[in-house]
N, C-alpha and C positions, 0 to 999 in steps of 0.2 A: 538550488538542487533541481536536477532534471528528473521528472517523473514521467514514465511512459505508461499509458493505459492501453489495454488490448480488448478486442471484441466488444461486447456489450457495455463495458465500462466507458468506452470512448463516447457513447451516446449520452451517458450520464454527465460526464465531464465537459462534453462539447468539443473535444479535440483529442488528438492522439498523444500529445505531450504538453506538459506545463512546466514552468519554472516556479518552484515553490520557494518562497523566501525563508532562509535559515540563517540565523546568526549564531555562530559557535556550534555547540554540540547539542543534539536532541536525541531522544530515543525513538525507536520505531513506533512505540505506543503513542508518543506525542505527535508524530507525523500522521499516523492513521486518524487520531482524534481530530487533528487540524483539517485533514482532508474531508472528513465527514462533516465538520462544521461548515466548510466551504461548499461542499457538494453533498447535501443530506441524503440523496438517493444512494450514495455509496454504502450507507450503514447496513442495509439489509443484504447487500451484495458481498460485504466483507466480513461482517461480525455475526456471531450467534447471539442468542438471547442473554448470554452471560457477558457479552462484550469481548469475547475472545475471537481471534481470527478463525474463520471457517476452515475446516480441514481441506476442503476442495479448492480453496483460493490460494494462489501463489503470489507472495510478495517477495521479490528478489532484490537483495541489496548487493550490488556489484556482482550479480550472477549467482548469489547464494540464497537459497530459500530460507526465510526467516525462522520457521520452526526448527530448522537444523543448525541454526547458529547457537553458540554457547549460551548467550543471554536472551535468545528468542526476541520477544517484543520489547525487552529492556536493552537490546543492543543499541549502542550509541552510534549515531551517524552524523555526518557533516555535509556541508554544501558541495563538497567534492564527490560525494557518492552518487551513483546512478541507481534509480529505483525503477523496477518494472513490476506492474500489477496485472495479474491475469485472473479473470473471473473463473467461476466454476464452468466446466465444459461437459456437456453430455454428448452421448453418441452411442453408436452400437452397431 
């Protein structure tokens, strides 16, 4: 599964894209947990204190933002899916 990281997340991961090994079907939650295990610095950038995806973070599955998917973090994904992860962005 190809995962693209943007902005400050690239510094944590060390590159702009990775190939994440997936066998069969996993959930978005499983993917996020696996990414955090591999790259511990992602935890504070992606999850709140309850382990839920931060509102200001965008994880897109094939171009669709996870919170707006019917099953949200329980959405099933496969190796054919493309994932884009955008950090919180400030500005003004």
